[in-house]
N, C-alpha and C positions, 0 to 999 in steps of 0.2 A: 733019372732028371725030370722027364717029362712027365711022370705020375706025381712027382713031388709039387711040380710047378701047378698041375691040375688042382690037386688038392689045396694048396695055399689060393689060388685064385678062387675056389669054392668057399674055402672060408671066409677070404676076404669080400666074398659077395654075400653070404649071410649075415654078416655082422652087422650091416648097417639096417638091415630088416630088423635083428632082434634088438637093437638098440633102439629104434624108433618104437617098436612095441613096448619096450621096458618104459621107455619115456613117456609114451600114451598112457599107460598103466598107473605111472606116478601121477601123472597130471590129473588123470580121473580120481586116484585116491586123495590127493590134495584139494581139488575141488569139492569133494562129498565130505572131507574133514573141515574145510573153510565153511561150507553150507550148514554143518551141523553146528559148529561153534557160534557161527551167525544167527541162527535160530535159538540156540540156547541163551544167548545175551540178549536176543530180542525178549524172550520170554522173561527172562528176569528182569529186564527192563520195563515190561508191561506190568508185572506185579509191583515193582517198586513204586512205578506211578500210581497204582491203585492204592497203596499203602500209604504213600504220602500225601494223597490227595486232601483227605479229611484234616489234616494238619495244615495244608496249605491254605483251605477254606476258612479254617479258625483265624489264621494269621491274615487272610483278607479281612474277614467280619470284624476282628479287633480293631480295624484301624479305619472303619467306614461308621458312617451314620447310620441310624435305623432306616430312614427312607432310602438311603443309598442301597441297603441290603435288600429292601423290599423290591426296589426297582429291578436289581441286576445281581442277585446273590452270587455270581460266579466270575464277575468281573473283577479284576484287580482295583484296590483303593488309588483313585487318582483324583486329588491329592491324598497321600494318607494322612490320617487325622492322629497324630502321635499323643496329642491331649487326652486321647481316651485312655491311656496306659495309667496315668498316674490318678486319673478319675475313680477308676475302677479297683485301683489297689487301696485307695482311700476309703471307698465306700464298701468295699467288702472287708476292711479291717485285717488285711492280710499281714500286716506288720506284728500283728497278734497271733494270728492262727499259724503263720509258718514256722515261726520256732517252736510252738507247741507240736506240730507235727514231726518237726525234726528231733524233738526230745522223745516223742513216742517211739518214732521210728528206730532212732539209735539204741534207746533203752531196751527195746524188746530184742532187737537183732543181737545187741551184745549178751544179754543174757540168755538167749536161745543158744548162742554159738558156744558160751562158756560151760553151760549146764549140758547141753548134747555131747559135747566133747569128754567131759568128765564120765557121765552115764555111758556113752558110747565105748569108751575104751574099757570101764570096769566090766562091762557085758562082754566085750569081744576076747580080753586079754587075762582077767582074773577070774580063777574058776573057784566057784563058792556054790553051795547047796542053793538049790531054787533059781540059778540064773536064768535057764531057759523060761521058766513059769514067770519071772519078772518081766523078762523082755516080752513075752506074749501079752502080760497087763498092760504094757505100755503101748503095744500095738492095738489094743482095744480104743485107744483113745483116737485113731484114726477113722473109726467106724462110727463114733458118736457125733451127731450134726450139733452144731453150734446152738440152734434154736432149742434143745432140751438142755442146755446148760445156762442159759440165760438167767431165770429165775434164782436156780441155785448159786450162781456167781453174785447175783444182786444182793442177795442175803447174807452171804460171805463176806462181802465188802461192808456191808452194814454191820455186822458184828465184829470186824476188825478195824472198824472206824477210819475207813479211808475213802468213804464216798466224798465226791466232791474234790478229790485229789488226783494228781496225774498217777499214783500208785494204782487207782482204780482200774487203770486200762493197761498199764504196764505189766503188772503181776498176771493178770489172766490172760493177757496176750503172750505171755512166755509159757505160760501152762499149756495152754492151748496149742504153741508150736511145738513144743517139746517132743511129741511121740513121733513127728516124722523127722526132726531133727535127731533124735535118739537112733532111730531106724538107720537114717544116712549115715550118720558116723559110726555107728558099730560096722556098717558093712565096708566103710572104708578102711576102718583098723583091720578087718578079718582079712582085706585083701593085700595086707603088708606082711613081708615073710618074717616068720618068729625071729630068724638070725637078727634082725635089725635091735628086737626087744633084748636079746641075748646079750649082744654086742653093748648095748646102752648099761646093762646091770654089771657087766664086767667093768665098766669104765667107772661105776660107783652111783649110776642113776637110782633114785628109787621110782614109784610107780608114777608119781605126779609128774616127774620130770620126763619119765618115759612117754607119757599121755601128751605133754606139750611139746615134745621132739618128734611124735608121730609114730613111735615105736611100742 
């Protein structure tokens, strides 16, 4: 009985020390973890401020007069000159240029997505002679600089009688973006398993439906 009591007393005596050591280790670990997270968020906040500062300055300058900008370019506009915005809109003729920009952007984006999906699916899933050679031919377009194509594109647009129209920018824009689009979509279709295409064919899909469904 005396030995059992001594062992119990020894165990009870060691338990508070062990618990305190464990708690101190946990507290140190939590402090290190909290310090690491604080430093990480502080670094992210620092770069966010650097990234947003030019946009903040642009907003400040848009609502200030030229003498106010010259006097203190970094101060906030007090009071803000809201009349600057409609004046710039009218003087810059943005009511005409903004719709043209949207037409060009959406026209080129839709055309590139459409033709890149079709060509990428064909080069990834349909086996035909010269498939790899044709893909390499498209990749050459990634290595040709635009400045080497400006003059030939001008003469082509002139011969097709589209100079002075929106097609003179949309069609070359689609053609110049197709090499990268085809490369990207071919890689995407190659990453999909063949079983998806087989299942689509069993369900009655043709190649065009398979391309639109991603298989």
